[in-house]
C-alpha positions in Angstrom: 0.0 0.0 0.0 1.6 3.2 -1.2 0.0 6.6 -1.1 1.0 10.3 -1.1 1.2 10.5 2.7 2.7 7.3 3.9 4.9 5.0 1.9 4.8 1.2 2.6 8.3 -0.2 3.2 9.5 -3.8 2.7 12.7 -5.6 3.5 13.5 -5.0 -0.2 13.0 -1.3 -0.4 13.9 -0.3 3.1 17.3 1.1 2.2 15.9 3.3 -0.5 12.9 4.5 1.3 14.4 5.0 4.8 18.2 4.8 5.1 18.9 7.0 2.1 16.1 9.5 2.7 17.4 13.0 3.2 14.5 14.1 5.4 14.0 12.7 8.9 11.8 9.6 8.8 9.1 8.3 11.2 8.5 4.6 10.8 5.5 2.6 12.2 6.0 -1.1 12.5 2.6 -2.8 12.5 0.8 -6.1 12.2 -2.4 -6.4 10.2 -4.0 -8.3 13.2 -2.9 -5.8 15.9 -5.9 -3.8 17.3 -3.6 -1.1 18.8 -2.1 -0.6 15.3 -5.5 -0.2 13.8 -6.4 2.3 16.5 -3.3 4.5 16.2 -3.2 4.3 12.3 -5.7 7.2 11.7 -3.6 9.5 13.9 -0.4 8.4 12.2 -2.1 9.4 8.9 -3.3 12.7 10.4 0.3 13.4 11.6 1.6 12.6 8.1 -0.7 15.2 6.7 0.4 17.7 9.4 4.1 17.1 9.4 4.7 15.6 5.9 6.7 18.5 4.7 9.2 18.3 7.5 9.7 14.5 7.6 8.7 11.3 5.8 6.2 8.8 7.1 6.7 5.1 6.5 4.8 2.0 7.6 6.1 -1.5 7.5 4.4 -4.8 8.3 6.6 -6.5 10.8 5.3 -10.0 10.2 5.8 -9.8 6.4 9.2 -8.1 6.8 10.9 -10.0 9.6 14.5 -9.0 8.6 13.9 -5.3 9.1 11.8 -5.8 12.2 14.5 -7.9 13.8 17.2 -5.5 12.7 15.5 -2.7 14.6 14.7 -4.8 17.6 10.9 -4.7 17.1 9.3 -7.1 19.6 5.8 -5.8 19.7 3.5 -3.5 17.7 2.8 -0.7 17.2 6.5 0.3 17.4 7.8 3.6 16.1 11.4 4.3 15.0 12.6 7.8 14.3 15.6 8.1 11.9 17.8 10.9 10.7 20.3 10.2 8.0 19.6 6.5 8.3 20.4 6.5 12.0 17.9 5.8 14.7 17.4 8.7 17.1 14.4 7.3 19.0 12.5 4.1 19.3 9.0 3.8 20.9 7.2 0.5 21.6 3.6 0.1 22.4 2.6 3.7 21.9 -1.2 3.6 22.1 -2.1 7.2 23.0 -2.1 9.6 20.0 -0.9 12.6 22.0 2.2 10.8 23.1 3.1 10.0 19.5 2.3 13.5 18.3 4.5 15.0 21.0 7.5 12.9 19.9 6.9 13.8 16.3 6.6 17.5 17.1 10.0 17.3 19.0 11.5 15.3 16.2 10.6 17.7 13.4 11.6 20.7 15.5 15.2 19.4 15.5 14.9 17.4 12.2 16.9 19.8 10.0 20.0 19.6 12.2 19.7 16.0 13.6 21.4 14.3 10.6 24.3 16.8 10.8 24.8 15.8 14.4 25.4 12.1 13.8 28.9 10.7 13.4 28.9 7.5 11.3 30.7 4.5 12.7 33.3 2.9 10.4 32.9 -0.9 10.2 36.2 -1.7 8.5 37.4 -3.9 11.3 38.2 -7.5 10.4 39.0 -10.5 12.6 41.0 -12.0 9.8 43.8 -9.6 9.4 
């Protein structure tokens, strides 16, 4: 499911949609059978409309995309991950109250323009076989 407000990520397109995105990204990990996910979804859409110029909104089905869910430590849904420059700045699990989510998004977009600039990338060029 892809629309103008919220893109649907998969294990296959995650890097392109999320990690290489220049804008800050808010990701909702969900399950189609999760009642709390269904309850928060209209608010997530509302926040995508409100804050969509400042950050990108992504949804990903954790059951259908286990590699990405495991990589980001998702153990329950709904879970939200906030990323800047491909780096996680905040993770929230089990958020069920819309005002809590909105507050975190407001704080995130307020500092979104400079958050990626404040991240130092780790270099993974270490080998045990040298």
